[in-house]
Short mmCIF file of the C-alpha atoms (twelve columns), coordinates in Angstrom:
data_MODEL
# 
_entry.id   MODEL 
# 
loop_
_atom_site.group_PDB 
_atom_site.id 
_atom_site.type_symbol 
_atom_site.label_atom_id 
_atom_site.label_alt_id 
_atom_site.label_comp_id 
_atom_site.label_asym_id 
_atom_site.label_seq_id 
_atom_site.Cartn_x 
_atom_site.Cartn_y 
_atom_site.Cartn_z 
_atom_site.pdbx_PDB_model_num 
ATOM 1   C CA . UNK A 1   0.723   -13.480 2.757   1 
ATOM 2   C CA . UNK A 2   4.390   -14.929 3.138   1 
ATOM 3   C CA . UNK A 3   7.732   -13.735 2.294   1 
ATOM 4   C CA . UNK A 4   7.612   -15.531 -0.954  1 
ATOM 5   C CA . UNK A 5   4.625   -13.538 -1.959  1 
ATOM 6   C CA . UNK A 6   6.372   -10.306 -0.838  1 
ATOM 7   C CA . UNK A 7   9.644   -11.325 -2.856  1 
ATOM 8   C CA . UNK A 8   7.361   -11.982 -5.928  1 
ATOM 9   C CA . UNK A 9   5.709   -8.407  -5.613  1 
ATOM 10  C CA . UNK A 10  9.081   -6.735  -5.058  1 
ATOM 11  C CA . UNK A 11  10.808  -8.585  -8.136  1 
ATOM 12  C CA . UNK A 12  7.862   -7.798  -10.378 1 
ATOM 13  C CA . UNK A 13  7.582   -4.273  -9.667  1 
ATOM 14  C CA . UNK A 14  11.255  -3.676  -9.272  1 
ATOM 15  C CA . UNK A 15  10.772  -2.115  -5.676  1 
ATOM 16  C CA . UNK A 16  11.326  -2.798  -2.066  1 
ATOM 17  C CA . UNK A 17  8.189   -2.865  0.090   1 
ATOM 18  C CA . UNK A 18  8.904   -0.694  3.241   1 
ATOM 19  C CA . UNK A 19  9.609   -3.070  6.029   1 
ATOM 20  C CA . UNK A 20  6.862   -2.040  8.388   1 
ATOM 21  C CA . UNK A 21  4.281   -2.724  5.690   1 
ATOM 22  C CA . UNK A 22  5.875   -6.058  4.773   1 
ATOM 23  C CA . UNK A 23  5.584   -6.938  8.460   1 
ATOM 24  C CA . UNK A 24  1.927   -6.107  8.342   1 
ATOM 25  C CA . UNK A 25  1.435   -8.020  5.056   1 
ATOM 26  C CA . UNK A 26  3.047   -11.147 6.950   1 
ATOM 27  C CA . UNK A 27  1.016   -10.752 9.968   1 
ATOM 28  C CA . UNK A 28  -2.457  -9.482  9.085   1 
ATOM 29  C CA . UNK A 29  -5.113  -11.271 10.976  1 
ATOM 30  C CA . UNK A 30  -8.565  -10.362 9.545   1 
ATOM 31  C CA . UNK A 31  -10.713 -12.067 6.757   1 
ATOM 32  C CA . UNK A 32  -11.309 -9.559  3.890   1 
ATOM 33  C CA . UNK A 33  -8.940  -6.605  4.197   1 
ATOM 34  C CA . UNK A 34  -9.569  -5.776  0.517   1 
ATOM 35  C CA . UNK A 35  -11.891 -2.939  1.504   1 
ATOM 36  C CA . UNK A 36  -9.051  -0.879  2.810   1 
ATOM 37  C CA . UNK A 37  -5.519  -2.438  2.549   1 
ATOM 38  C CA . UNK A 38  -4.541  -4.999  -0.348  1 
ATOM 39  C CA . UNK A 39  -3.197  -8.237  1.063   1 
ATOM 40  C CA . UNK A 40  -3.462  -10.097 -2.294  1 
ATOM 41  C CA . UNK A 41  -0.069  -10.309 -4.059  1 
ATOM 42  C CA . UNK A 42  -1.646  -10.552 -7.604  1 
ATOM 43  C CA . UNK A 43  -3.884  -7.391  -6.975  1 
ATOM 44  C CA . UNK A 44  -0.743  -5.554  -5.727  1 
ATOM 45  C CA . UNK A 45  1.077   -6.413  -8.693  1 
ATOM 46  C CA . UNK A 46  -1.767  -5.607  -11.113 1 
ATOM 47  C CA . UNK A 47  -2.491  -2.257  -9.575  1 
ATOM 48  C CA . UNK A 48  0.999   -0.987  -9.616  1 
ATOM 49  C CA . UNK A 49  1.871   -2.420  -13.244 1 
ATOM 50  C CA . UNK A 50  0.079   0.604   -14.901 1 
ATOM 51  C CA . UNK A 51  2.891   2.382   -16.850 1 
ATOM 52  C CA . UNK A 52  1.194   5.827   -16.147 1 
ATOM 53  C CA . UNK A 53  1.553   5.345   -12.445 1 
ATOM 54  C CA . UNK A 54  4.063   7.244   -10.474 1 
ATOM 55  C CA . UNK A 55  6.591   4.541   -9.547  1 
ATOM 56  C CA . UNK A 56  7.576   6.570   -6.546  1 
ATOM 57  C CA . UNK A 57  4.433   5.439   -5.020  1 
ATOM 58  C CA . UNK A 58  3.332   1.862   -4.047  1 
ATOM 59  C CA . UNK A 59  -0.442  1.475   -4.200  1 
ATOM 60  C CA . UNK A 60  -1.496  -0.699  -1.056  1 
ATOM 61  C CA . UNK A 61  -5.178  -0.141  -0.922  1 
ATOM 62  C CA . UNK A 62  -7.832  2.323   -1.761  1 
ATOM 63  C CA . UNK A 63  -10.320 4.707   -0.048  1 
ATOM 64  C CA . UNK A 64  -13.424 3.021   -1.248  1 
ATOM 65  C CA . UNK A 65  -14.224 5.888   -3.817  1 
ATOM 66  C CA . UNK A 66  -11.619 4.835   -6.413  1 
ATOM 67  C CA . UNK A 67  -8.775  6.961   -5.005  1 
ATOM 68  C CA . UNK A 68  -5.461  4.813   -4.362  1 
ATOM 69  C CA . UNK A 69  -3.815  4.646   -0.924  1 
ATOM 70  C CA . UNK A 70  -0.048  4.404   -1.462  1 
ATOM 71  C CA . UNK A 71  3.257   4.355   0.513   1 
ATOM 72  C CA . UNK A 72  5.786   6.780   -1.040  1 
ATOM 73  C CA . UNK A 73  8.949   4.856   -1.797  1 
ATOM 74  C CA . UNK A 74  11.133  7.692   -2.913  1 
ATOM 75  C CA . UNK A 75  11.878  9.579   -0.965  1 
ATOM 76  C CA . UNK A 76  10.782  7.206   1.608   1 
ATOM 77  C CA . UNK A 77  7.753   8.362   3.927   1 
ATOM 78  C CA . UNK A 78  6.153   6.630   6.947   1 
ATOM 79  C CA . UNK A 79  2.693   8.170   6.024   1 
ATOM 80  C CA . UNK A 80  -0.092  6.643   3.883   1 
ATOM 81  C CA . UNK A 81  -0.739  8.900   1.240   1 
ATOM 82  C CA . UNK A 82  -3.857  9.276   -1.063  1 
ATOM 83  C CA . UNK A 83  -3.795  10.127  -4.759  1 
ATOM 84  C CA . UNK A 84  -7.010  12.002  -5.484  1 
ATOM 85  C CA . UNK A 85  -8.370  11.820  -9.102  1 
ATOM 86  C CA . UNK A 86  -11.015 14.599  -8.192  1 
ATOM 87  C CA . UNK A 87  -9.958  18.150  -7.702  1 
ATOM 88  C CA . UNK A 88  -7.555  18.975  -6.196  1 
ATOM 89  C CA . UNK A 89  -5.613  16.220  -8.149  1 
ATOM 90  C CA . UNK A 90  -2.339  14.863  -6.892  1 
ATOM 91  C CA . UNK A 91  -1.007  13.446  -3.885  1 
ATOM 92  C CA . UNK A 92  -1.461  14.295  -0.312  1 
ATOM 93  C CA . UNK A 93  -1.092  12.771  3.135   1 
ATOM 94  C CA . UNK A 94  -4.121  10.786  4.075   1 
ATOM 95  C CA . UNK A 95  -2.677  9.195   7.559   1 
ATOM 96  C CA . UNK A 96  0.328   10.328  9.656   1 
ATOM 97  C CA . UNK A 97  2.610   7.589   10.732  1 
ATOM 98  C CA . UNK A 98  1.081   7.123   13.893  1 
ATOM 99  C CA . UNK A 99  -2.458  6.878   12.434  1 
ATOM 100 C CA . UNK A 100 -1.123  4.125   10.026  1 
ATOM 101 C CA . UNK A 101 0.669   2.398   12.812  1 
ATOM 102 C CA . UNK A 102 -2.710  2.204   14.477  1 
ATOM 103 C CA . UNK A 103 -4.439  0.524   11.612  1 
ATOM 104 C CA . UNK A 104 -1.492  -2.078  11.285  1 
ATOM 105 C CA . UNK A 105 -1.934  -3.051  15.022  1 
ATOM 106 C CA . UNK A 106 -5.744  -3.270  14.857  1 
ATOM 107 C CA . UNK A 107 -5.415  -5.786  11.983  1 
ATOM 108 C CA . UNK A 108 -2.190  -7.767  12.865  1 
ATOM 109 C CA . UNK A 109 -2.543  -11.131 14.664  1 
# 
């Protein structure tokens, strides 16, 4: 993904992708990250355009069981959040900032 794709996501959704995640999107170095973190701009736009979705969170992936993995935009947070649709419903921290940073480093060039 390049900066043009990131700009398109941001303008389509009316948001600003957190800089650390934008850096990851520009530098990921693996073939098919779709199993965990999304790197397809069209998919990111589609997943986040749902009018029922809480726009304080940016969906950036999934846990493999249908639960979105998110970055909290407002108030900003460095953690990766999960939105669980099975009880207990709601948002909770899925990975701390340090754990997420390790994931970023693992998959960056």
